[in-house]
Structures are given as structure tokens and as C-alpha cells.
Phi, psi and omega in degrees: 000124179267176188300321182294327179293315180296316179297318178299319179298315183289326185275326189255309191283313183300310179293323176297315179294322180290322178292323176295317182295318181292322179295317179294317178297321178298321181297331181259014173080024177271163182281153186290300190294318179297324181284331174295313178297321178297320180293326176288320186283326184233074186293147177072316179293321183298325178297320178286333176290314178297323175294317177299318179292326178293319179294318179298318180294320180296320179293328178293329180277000000 
């Protein structure tokens, strides 16, 4: 992976993933900042974690 690919990942994928994660977490009543940071640190995986937690909460109700 060369530098331009890494730069593209940091500039495009991380913020998009973080925003999707925050939106999903907000839909299920989670806090904004922890999920935003989690979305930046673990891109794409954090989205699936937020979905899984939302499904788990829905099943409990």
C-alpha cells in the first residue's frame, strides 16, 4: 500500500464510517462522541458493531 492509498483511506473512508456509526448509534439512543471516536479508530467494523448492539437491544425489548 503506498502513501496515496493510505491517505485516501484516512480522508474518505474513516470519516464516512464514523458518521454512519454515529447515525446508527444515535438511532438506538447511544452517545455521540464515544461512537464517533470508535468509528474513526476502527472503520467499517464499528458500523457492524453498532448494528449488532442495536439488534440486541431491540430483542431485549
